[in-house]
PLY file of the C-alpha trace (Angstrom):
ply
format ascii 1.0
element vertex 286
property float x
property float y
property float z
element edge 284
property int vertex1
property int vertex2
end_header
8.47 -55.12 -103.67
6.15 -54.17 -106.46
3.48 -53.91 -104.19
2.86 -53.41 -100.36
1.28 -57.14 -99.89
2.72 -58.48 -103.24
6.19 -60.26 -104.12
8.67 -59.60 -106.32
9.27 -57.10 -109.17
7.06 -57.79 -112.07
8.30 -55.11 -114.41
8.53 -57.67 -117.32
4.93 -58.50 -117.08
4.15 -54.68 -117.28
5.87 -54.25 -120.47
5.08 -57.00 -122.19
1.20 -55.85 -122.55
-0.03 -59.59 -122.78
-2.37 -60.26 -119.78
-1.48 -56.89 -118.34
-2.70 -53.46 -118.32
-2.82 -52.60 -121.77
-4.51 -55.94 -122.38
-6.85 -55.22 -119.52
-7.57 -51.84 -120.89
-8.50 -52.82 -124.38
-10.78 -55.22 -122.70
-12.56 -52.55 -120.55
-12.60 -50.03 -123.43
-14.22 -52.83 -125.82
-16.98 -53.64 -123.45
-20.74 -52.86 -124.47
-22.19 -51.19 -121.46
-25.54 -51.16 -122.44
-25.57 -55.00 -122.46
-25.31 -54.86 -118.77
-28.77 -55.02 -117.16
-30.43 -54.00 -113.87
-30.74 -58.02 -113.63
-27.16 -58.59 -114.26
-26.18 -56.07 -111.64
-28.49 -57.48 -108.99
-27.31 -60.79 -109.58
-23.65 -59.86 -109.28
-24.63 -57.91 -105.87
-26.47 -61.09 -104.21
-23.57 -63.43 -105.22
-20.36 -61.26 -104.46
-21.37 -58.15 -102.35
-19.18 -58.77 -99.50
-16.40 -60.12 -101.73
-16.51 -57.18 -104.08
-16.75 -54.52 -101.46
-13.69 -55.88 -99.26
-11.64 -56.82 -102.23
-12.45 -54.16 -104.66
-13.13 -51.15 -102.66
-11.49 -51.68 -99.17
-8.77 -53.61 -100.02
-7.76 -52.19 -103.78
-9.07 -48.65 -103.23
-5.71 -47.33 -102.70
-4.63 -49.05 -105.63
-7.21 -47.85 -108.08
-7.41 -44.32 -106.74
-3.60 -44.11 -107.78
-4.32 -45.85 -110.97
-2.92 -42.44 -113.13
0.14 -42.59 -111.18
0.80 -46.43 -110.91
0.47 -46.47 -114.98
3.76 -44.60 -115.67
6.62 -46.92 -115.74
9.02 -44.59 -114.40
6.76 -44.67 -111.31
6.98 -48.25 -110.92
9.87 -48.76 -108.77
10.32 -50.01 -105.27
7.08 -50.40 -103.15
4.98 -48.26 -105.87
1.43 -49.46 -104.42
-0.10 -50.16 -101.64
-3.23 -52.34 -100.62
-4.90 -53.34 -97.14
-3.87 -56.52 -96.71
-6.21 -57.09 -93.39
-9.36 -56.07 -95.96
-7.98 -58.46 -98.45
-7.70 -61.22 -96.27
-11.08 -60.64 -94.99
-12.40 -60.49 -98.58
-10.54 -64.06 -99.37
-12.35 -65.60 -96.40
-15.60 -64.33 -97.55
-15.08 -65.54 -101.09
-13.96 -68.84 -99.70
-17.20 -69.23 -97.53
-19.41 -68.57 -100.65
-17.54 -69.91 -103.46
-14.20 -72.14 -102.68
-15.73 -73.83 -99.50
-18.39 -75.99 -100.94
-15.75 -77.42 -103.56
-12.81 -77.49 -101.01
-14.95 -79.51 -98.69
-15.98 -82.08 -101.57
-12.68 -82.56 -102.32
-11.78 -83.07 -98.40
-14.51 -85.75 -98.22
-13.47 -87.43 -101.22
-9.83 -87.65 -99.58
-11.41 -89.66 -96.61
-9.79 -87.64 -93.88
-10.76 -89.13 -90.58
-7.72 -74.23 -90.70
-10.44 -73.16 -88.62
-12.97 -75.05 -90.31
-10.49 -78.25 -90.65
-9.94 -77.55 -87.15
-13.46 -77.86 -86.20
-14.19 -80.67 -88.63
-11.09 -82.92 -87.21
-10.84 -82.12 -83.65
-7.28 -84.07 -83.55
-5.78 -81.84 -86.51
-3.41 -79.22 -85.87
-2.30 -76.59 -88.15
0.93 -74.36 -89.15
-0.24 -71.23 -91.12
2.26 -68.93 -93.24
1.44 -65.58 -94.11
3.60 -62.35 -95.58
1.51 -59.69 -94.17
2.07 -58.89 -90.59
-1.16 -57.68 -89.79
-2.72 -60.45 -91.59
-0.82 -62.76 -89.17
-1.95 -60.71 -86.18
-5.59 -60.92 -86.94
-5.83 -64.63 -87.92
-4.10 -65.18 -84.54
-6.69 -63.07 -82.46
-9.34 -65.18 -84.35
-7.88 -68.44 -83.86
-7.43 -67.68 -80.31
-11.17 -66.32 -79.91
-12.47 -69.58 -81.50
-10.27 -71.73 -79.13
-7.67 -73.02 -81.62
-4.49 -71.16 -80.36
-2.88 -74.26 -79.10
-3.84 -76.31 -82.12
-3.13 -73.62 -84.78
0.69 -72.09 -85.48
0.86 -68.65 -87.42
3.98 -67.70 -88.70
4.96 -64.55 -90.54
6.71 -65.36 -93.56
7.15 -65.88 -97.67
5.46 -68.99 -98.46
7.63 -69.03 -101.73
10.72 -69.44 -99.77
9.91 -72.16 -97.40
12.64 -74.81 -96.22
12.27 -77.87 -94.60
12.37 -78.79 -90.85
11.47 -81.31 -88.62
8.08 -79.68 -87.93
7.04 -80.35 -91.45
7.30 -84.21 -91.49
4.00 -84.52 -89.94
2.04 -82.50 -92.47
0.05 -84.51 -94.68
-2.48 -82.06 -96.29
-0.69 -78.45 -97.65
-3.38 -75.83 -98.64
-2.83 -72.76 -100.74
-6.10 -70.90 -101.68
-6.16 -67.53 -103.44
-2.09 -66.58 -103.29
-0.88 -69.07 -105.94
-0.30 -66.01 -108.85
2.11 -65.05 -106.35
4.41 -67.95 -107.33
4.59 -66.67 -110.83
6.26 -65.94 -113.38
6.53 -69.76 -114.62
10.27 -70.25 -113.70
9.45 -69.18 -110.16
6.47 -71.11 -109.99
8.21 -74.18 -111.00
10.84 -73.76 -108.36
8.46 -72.71 -105.70
6.54 -76.31 -106.63
9.65 -77.84 -106.18
10.56 -76.19 -102.97
7.20 -76.87 -101.48
7.66 -80.57 -102.42
11.10 -80.86 -100.76
9.78 -78.96 -97.57
6.80 -81.11 -96.97
8.04 -84.93 -97.92
5.02 -86.76 -96.39
2.21 -84.63 -97.77
-0.29 -86.92 -99.15
-2.26 -84.19 -100.96
-1.95 -80.67 -101.79
-5.08 -78.69 -102.62
-4.12 -75.70 -104.51
-6.89 -73.20 -105.48
-7.03 -69.62 -107.12
-8.64 -67.78 -109.94
-7.11 -67.86 -113.18
-7.07 -65.27 -116.07
-9.87 -65.89 -118.70
-8.82 -65.93 -122.58
-11.58 -64.30 -124.47
-12.63 -66.04 -127.36
-9.51 -68.30 -127.73
-9.62 -71.49 -130.00
-6.66 -72.69 -128.23
-8.36 -72.89 -124.33
-11.59 -74.91 -123.70
-12.32 -72.40 -120.87
-12.08 -69.43 -123.07
-14.82 -66.76 -122.25
-17.04 -64.80 -124.83
-17.49 -61.02 -124.29
-20.90 -61.44 -123.09
-20.28 -64.19 -120.46
-17.39 -61.88 -118.72
-18.72 -60.82 -115.53
-17.73 -57.10 -114.75
-15.98 -57.96 -111.38
-13.53 -59.95 -113.61
-12.43 -56.86 -115.53
-11.85 -54.92 -112.00
-10.14 -58.30 -110.83
-7.78 -58.73 -113.38
-7.26 -54.93 -114.24
-6.56 -54.75 -110.41
-3.72 -57.27 -110.54
-2.51 -55.88 -114.12
-1.76 -52.62 -112.02
0.42 -54.46 -109.52
2.31 -55.91 -111.97
1.34 -59.59 -110.93
1.00 -62.53 -113.38
-2.28 -64.21 -113.52
-1.85 -67.64 -114.96
-4.38 -69.16 -117.21
-5.70 -72.46 -116.26
-3.46 -73.86 -119.03
-0.44 -72.10 -117.53
-1.34 -74.14 -114.21
-1.75 -77.29 -115.80
1.60 -77.13 -117.63
3.96 -76.44 -114.62
2.99 -79.35 -112.01
4.88 -82.28 -113.68
7.91 -80.00 -113.89
7.27 -78.60 -110.15
7.57 -82.35 -108.82
3.76 -82.58 -108.60
0.89 -85.07 -110.35
-2.67 -83.41 -110.74
-5.13 -86.27 -109.78
-7.81 -83.93 -110.21
-9.46 -80.35 -111.00
-12.07 -79.09 -109.21
-13.93 -75.97 -110.97
-15.30 -73.44 -108.49
-18.52 -71.52 -109.41
-17.61 -68.04 -109.04
-17.47 -64.52 -110.80
-14.20 -65.65 -112.42
-12.72 -68.79 -113.55
-11.44 -70.55 -110.59
-10.23 -73.79 -109.65
-9.09 -76.10 -106.70
-6.23 -78.45 -108.08
-5.84 -81.82 -106.25
-2.03 -82.58 -106.38
-0.06 -85.59 -105.04
3.77 -85.80 -104.87
4.92 -86.79 -108.38
0 1
1 2
2 3
3 4
4 5
5 6
6 7
7 8
8 9
9 10
10 11
11 12
12 13
13 14
14 15
15 16
16 17
17 18
18 19
19 20
20 21
21 22
22 23
23 24
24 25
25 26
26 27
27 28
28 29
29 30
30 31
31 32
32 33
33 34
34 35
35 36
36 37
37 38
38 39
39 40
40 41
41 42
42 43
43 44
44 45
45 46
46 47
47 48
48 49
49 50
50 51
51 52
52 53
53 54
54 55
55 56
56 57
57 58
58 59
59 60
60 61
61 62
62 63
63 64
64 65
65 66
66 67
67 68
68 69
69 70
70 71
71 72
72 73
73 74
74 75
75 76
76 77
77 78
78 79
79 80
80 81
81 82
82 83
83 84
84 85
85 86
86 87
87 88
88 89
89 90
90 91
91 92
92 93
93 94
94 95
95 96
96 97
97 98
98 99
99 100
100 101
101 102
102 103
103 104
104 105
105 106
106 107
107 108
108 109
109 110
110 111
111 112
112 113
114 115
115 116
116 117
117 118
118 119
119 120
120 121
121 122
122 123
123 124
124 125
125 126
126 127
127 128
128 129
129 130
130 131
131 132
132 133
133 134
134 135
135 136
136 137
137 138
138 139
139 140
140 141
141 142
142 143
143 144
144 145
145 146
146 147
147 148
148 149
149 150
150 151
151 152
152 153
153 154
154 155
155 156
156 157
157 158
158 159
159 160
160 161
161 162
162 163
163 164
164 165
165 166
166 167
167 168
168 169
169 170
170 171
171 172
172 173
173 174
174 175
175 176
176 177
177 178
178 179
179 180
180 181
181 182
182 183
183 184
184 185
185 186
186 187
187 188
188 189
189 190
190 191
191 192
192 193
193 194
194 195
195 196
196 197
197 198
198 199
199 200
200 201
201 202
202 203
203 204
204 205
205 206
206 207
207 208
208 209
209 210
210 211
211 212
212 213
213 214
214 215
215 216
216 217
217 218
218 219
219 220
220 221
221 222
222 223
223 224
224 225
225 226
226 227
227 228
228 229
229 230
230 231
231 232
232 233
233 234
234 235
235 236
236 237
237 238
238 239
239 240
240 241
241 242
242 243
243 244
244 245
245 246
246 247
247 248
248 249
249 250
250 251
251 252
252 253
253 254
254 255
255 256
256 257
257 258
258 259
259 260
260 261
261 262
262 263
263 264
264 265
265 266
266 267
267 268
268 269
269 270
270 271
271 272
272 273
273 274
274 275
275 276
276 277
277 278
278 279
279 280
280 281
281 282
282 283
283 284
284 285
């Protein structure tokens, strides 16, 4: 394992530099701090204070505090870093509420369908949740029970990238994956995971896959490229943190390039207004 709550060894990415820690250090070193005004800081605080504090400080604080150790390749073996998976889970819930949920429910409404919020809106719905981190599963199960969903929501500890078909999956018609899709990568692995999900859930009518993408600075090859002036400070920390873990953050174009090969067709792309470039892809069986 590359990190305490992550999957796989991504040292290939670490050494490559592209999109990794060297690239992020270059971005940070070139960032002109005198362009950050008090108004920018207040806006960032208003929009993302909960997510920032949970993800950056509580969830990833132990990682950043050991940057000088993690940067050395000889130390990047086994479980070389650790994050607080429960704090990360709460952070993802907070950012979902603030940024992803409005877009997610727009997509749901368009699907004309007759997780906790899904269970509240649709009383006849049941759900299956799969999560790698044991502590996160415990917290989710406790909250589901407190909200009265204990008999409708089944939570399993497991690797979502290695899900195999079983009879219970035949009744699943909606598949969701938010803020964890980067764990599918690198590319060959992502294609294999998408194909595996396609086989494991044969009757799914829609797959809503949402995540935050890596930005490209001043790139003529990306219509989602950002300029230095438009990059949020949080984006630097977010991308640098994942680079430290050896996790590959795909670009929007990276995602769009794998769906067909993975057995899915992208019907619609829902952009998510958030501090970093985020999206919910609406997929169907290809």
